[in-house]
C-alpha positions in Angstrom: 15.9 13.3 -1.5 17.0 9.9 -2.8 18.1 9.4 -6.4 15.0 7.3 -7.3 12.6 9.8 -5.7 14.4 12.7 -7.3 14.4 11.1 -10.8 10.7 10.2 -10.3 10.0 13.8 -9.5 11.6 14.9 -12.8 9.5 12.4 -14.8 6.3 13.3 -12.9 6.9 17.0 -13.8 7.6 16.2 -17.4 4.3 14.4 -17.6 2.4 17.2 -16.0 2.1 15.7 -12.5 3.3 17.0 -9.1 5.3 15.1 -6.5 2.7 15.4 -3.8 3.6 14.5 -0.2 1.6 11.2 -0.6 3.5 10.3 -3.8 6.8 11.2 -2.2 6.0 8.9 0.8 4.9 6.0 -1.4 8.0 6.3 -3.6 10.2 6.5 -0.6 8.6 3.4 1.0 9.1 1.4 -2.1 12.6 2.6 -2.7 13.6 1.9 1.0 12.2 -1.6 1.0 14.5 -4.6 0.9 11.7 -6.8 -0.6 8.8 -6.5 -2.9 5.8 -4.9 -1.1 2.1 -5.6 -1.3 -0.4 -2.8 -1.3 -1.2 -3.5 2.3 2.5 -3.4 3.3 3.0 -0.1 1.4 -0.2 1.4 3.1 1.0 0.3 6.5 4.4 1.8 6.1 3.0 5.0 4.6 0.5 5.3 7.4 3.2 5.0 10.0 4.5 8.3 8.5 1.1 9.9 8.0 -2.0 8.0 9.3 -4.3 10.2 7.1 -3.2 8.6 3.8 -6.0 6.3 2.7 -5.8 2.9 1.0 -7.5 4.4 -2.1 -4.8 7.0 -2.3 -2.2 4.3 -2.3 -4.0 2.3 -5.0 -4.5 5.4 -7.2 -0.9 6.5 -6.7 0.5 3.0 -7.5 -1.5 2.8 -10.6 -0.2 6.2 -11.8 3.4 5.3 -10.9 3.0 1.9 -12.7 1.6 3.6 -15.8 4.5 6.1 -15.8 7.0 3.2 -15.5 8.3 4.3 -12.1 7.2 1.2 -10.2 6.9 -2.4 -11.3 3.9 -4.6 -10.4 5.0 -8.2 -9.9 2.6 -11.2 -9.9 4.0 -14.1 -8.0 2.2 -17.5 -7.6 -0.9 -17.3 -5.4 0.0 -13.8 -4.0 -1.4 -10.4 -4.4 0.6 -8.1 -6.6 3.9 -6.8 -5.2 5.6 -3.6 -6.1 9.2 -2.4 -6.4 11.1 0.5 -7.9 11.9 0.2 -11.7 15.6 0.1 -12.4 16.7 -0.8 -16.0 14.7 -2.3 -18.9 14.8 -5.9 -17.7 13.9 -7.5 -14.5 13.9 -11.2 -13.7 12.9 -13.3 -10.7 13.5 -16.9 -9.6 10.7 -17.8 -7.2 10.4 -21.0 -5.0 7.0 -22.6 -5.2 7.2 -23.8 -1.6 8.8 -21.1 0.6 8.3 -18.2 -1.8 12.0 -17.2 -1.7 12.5 -14.7 -4.5 15.9 -14.1 -6.1 16.6 -11.2 -8.5 18.4 -12.5 -11.6 21.0 -10.7 -13.6 19.3 -8.7 -16.4 22.1 -9.9 -18.8 20.9 -13.4 -18.3 18.7 -13.3 -21.4 21.3 -11.6 -23.5 20.0 -9.3 -26.3 16.5 -10.6 -26.2 15.3 -7.0 -25.8 16.9 -6.0 -29.1 15.8 -9.2 -30.9 12.2 -8.5 -29.9 12.4 -4.9 -31.0 14.0 -5.8 -34.3 11.9 -8.9 -35.2 8.5 -7.7 -34.0 8.9 -3.9 -34.2 8.1 -3.4 -30.5 9.7 -0.3 -28.9 10.1 0.8 -25.3 10.1 -2.8 -24.1 10.3 -3.9 -20.5 11.2 -7.6 -19.9 9.9 -9.1 -16.7 10.6 -12.8 -16.4 9.4 -14.9 -13.5 10.8 -18.4 -13.4 9.2 -20.7 -10.8 10.6 -23.9 -9.3 12.0 -25.1 -6.0 15.0 -23.9 -4.1 17.6 -26.5 -3.0 16.3 -26.6 0.6 12.6 -27.1 -0.4 13.6 -29.6 -3.1 15.4 -31.7 -0.5 12.4 -31.5 1.8 10.1 -32.6 -1.0 12.3 -35.5 -2.0 12.4 -36.7 1.7 8.6 -36.4 1.9 8.2 -38.3 -1.3 10.6 -41.0 -0.2 8.9 -41.3 3.2 5.4 -41.4 1.7 6.7 -44.2 -0.7 8.0 -46.1 2.3 4.7 -45.6 4.1 2.8 -46.8 1.1 4.9 -49.9 0.9 4.5 -50.6 4.6 0.7 -51.1 4.8 0.7 -53.3 1.8 3.4 -55.5 3.3 1.6 -55.6 6.7 -1.7 -56.5 4.9 0.0 -59.3 3.0 1.6 -60.6 6.2 -1.8 -60.6 7.9 -3.3 -62.5 5.0 -0.4 -65.0 5.1 -1.1 -65.5 8.9 -4.8 -66.1 8.3 -4.3 -68.9 5.8 
């Protein structure tokens, strides 16, 4: 059993839950993924292992795992929620608006914000999840070229129109 699944099993038992075969499969699928997974992707991968696990079981299990702090639900621009294993108290993403590339950022990036929030506002057991959205270099360059070409195209019709008017006079 993988470390994540094993530690999840311990937490489930402490909270009065069992690690059912369905929960084990869902935890394993999330832990083995190299990317953030949607409910549909999780269901598809779980059903490859056991076709009798229903979508409603996946939803209920994800909700429980999220409430217990074992999985993280991420909300990225214009997409359905995505899930991943919880590791640490902070988790930050940099997401490209155009191609949806998602980069995990170093949790030390925000320094001691966790402690500052706890001290200043009296919040305990904090989890910090930052999503910064912008454009990756590749998409930014594409957008700049498109903007430049649309400006050129916008200039061209006006110039042609002016030339036609000059010829008519």
